[in-house]
VOLUMSE-623955 format. One record per residue (C-alpha): residue number from 1; chain; x, y, z. Coordinates in Angstrom, 2 decimals, always signed. Example, Ala and Ser with C-alpha at 12.3 -4.5 7.8 and 13.67 -1.06 7.14 Angstrom:
VOLUMSE-623955
{node 1 "A" {+12.30 -4.50 +7.80}}
{node 2 "A" {+13.67 -1.06 +7.14}}
This chain:
VOLUMSE-623955
{node 1 "A" {+34.86 +238.74 -79.12}}
{node 2 "A" {+35.83 +235.08 -79.57}}
{node 3 "A" {+33.03 +234.56 -82.07}}
{node 4 "A" {+34.17 +237.58 -84.07}}
{node 5 "A" {+37.75 +236.29 -84.16}}
{node 6 "A" {+36.52 +232.85 -85.23}}
{node 7 "A" {+34.47 +234.38 -88.05}}
{node 8 "A" {+37.47 +236.41 -89.23}}
{node 9 "A" {+39.60 +233.27 -89.14}}
{node 10 "A" {+36.99 +231.39 -91.18}}
{node 11 "A" {+36.89 +234.18 -93.77}}
{node 12 "A" {+40.68 +234.07 -94.07}}
{node 13 "A" {+40.63 +230.28 -94.47}}
{node 14 "A" {+37.88 +230.56 -97.08}}
{node 15 "A" {+39.94 +233.06 -99.09}}
{node 16 "A" {+42.99 +230.80 -98.82}}
{node 17 "A" {+40.93 +227.89 -100.15}}
{node 18 "A" {+39.72 +230.04 -103.06}}
{node 19 "A" {+43.30 +230.92 -103.97}}
{node 20 "A" {+44.39 +227.29 -103.70}}
{node 21 "A" {+41.55 +226.16 -105.96}}
{node 22 "A" {+42.46 +228.79 -108.57}}
{node 23 "A" {+46.10 +227.67 -108.51}}
{node 24 "A" {+45.11 +224.01 -108.79}}
{node 25 "A" {+42.84 +224.76 -111.74}}
{node 26 "A" {+45.70 +226.55 -113.50}}
{node 27 "A" {+48.08 +223.68 -112.85}}
{node 28 "A" {+45.43 +221.19 -113.95}}
{node 29 "A" {+45.01 +223.09 -117.22}}
{node 30 "A" {+48.76 +223.06 -117.81}}
{node 31 "A" {+48.97 +219.33 -117.12}}
{node 32 "A" {+46.05 +218.59 -119.45}}
{node 33 "A" {+47.74 +220.58 -122.20}}
{node 34 "A" {+51.01 +218.73 -121.58}}
{node 35 "A" {+49.24 +215.35 -121.67}}
{node 36 "A" {+47.38 +216.29 -124.83}}
{node 37 "A" {+50.62 +217.32 -126.52}}
{node 38 "A" {+52.33 +214.09 -125.47}}
{node 39 "A" {+49.34 +212.03 -126.63}}
{node 40 "A" {+49.45 +213.76 -130.01}}
{node 41 "A" {+53.16 +213.03 -130.37}}
{node 42 "A" {+52.68 +209.39 -129.38}}
{node 43 "A" {+49.66 +209.13 -131.69}}
{node 44 "A" {+51.69 +210.41 -134.63}}
{node 45 "A" {+54.48 +207.94 -133.92}}
{node 46 "A" {+52.24 +204.92 -133.41}}
{node 47 "A" {+49.22 +205.89 -135.54}}
{node 48 "A" {+46.89 +205.17 -132.61}}
{node 49 "A" {+43.75 +206.97 -131.49}}
{node 50 "A" {+44.23 +209.67 -128.83}}
{node 51 "A" {+43.01 +209.11 -125.28}}
{node 52 "A" {+40.83 +211.94 -123.96}}
{node 53 "A" {+41.96 +213.00 -120.47}}
{node 54 "A" {+38.62 +214.67 -119.63}}
{node 55 "A" {+36.52 +211.48 -119.69}}
{node 56 "A" {+36.93 +210.56 -116.02}}
{node 57 "A" {+36.51 +214.06 -114.68}}
{node 58 "A" {+34.55 +214.63 -111.46}}
{node 59 "A" {+31.47 +216.84 -111.86}}
{node 60 "A" {+32.82 +219.26 -109.24}}
{node 61 "A" {+36.06 +219.86 -111.14}}
{node 62 "A" {+34.82 +222.98 -112.93}}
{node 63 "A" {+33.06 +224.57 -109.94}}
{node 64 "A" {+34.43 +227.58 -108.11}}
{node 65 "A" {+34.86 +227.32 -104.33}}
{node 66 "A" {+31.62 +229.20 -103.61}}
{node 67 "A" {+29.65 +226.91 -105.93}}
{node 68 "A" {+30.58 +223.69 -104.12}}
{node 69 "A" {+27.71 +224.12 -101.61}}
{node 70 "A" {+29.83 +223.25 -98.62}}
{node 71 "A" {+28.47 +224.29 -95.24}}
{node 72 "A" {+30.75 +225.38 -92.45}}
{node 73 "A" {+29.69 +224.72 -88.89}}
{node 74 "A" {+31.21 +226.82 -86.14}}
{node 75 "A" {+31.85 +224.63 -83.11}}
{node 76 "A" {+32.87 +226.27 -79.87}}
{node 77 "A" {+33.53 +225.39 -76.29}}
{node 78 "A" {+35.66 +226.24 -73.32}}
{node 79 "A" {+38.89 +225.78 -75.26}}
{node 80 "A" {+38.01 +227.97 -78.23}}
{node 81 "A" {+36.39 +227.63 -81.59}}
{node 82 "A" {+37.02 +225.48 -84.60}}
{node 83 "A" {+35.21 +224.85 -87.84}}
{node 84 "A" {+34.19 +221.72 -89.68}}
{node 85 "A" {+33.12 +221.13 -93.24}}
């Protein structure tokens, strides 16, 4: 029974992480658009070349949660179960 509850808890945490990643990707897209707009305005005023905000991007930035290849290890004992990434 404890293992079943731990698995259900892990599934709930996994779904929460998926939702958080989706929200962060949306916010990241909004911020990139805002930065691009500001760079264009500054570029017009100063006649300078635009700085691309996507140059320093981490390779994992476009992956979905399930594509990150993270393994979860269920660790149990007398005091209950926990999980580690």
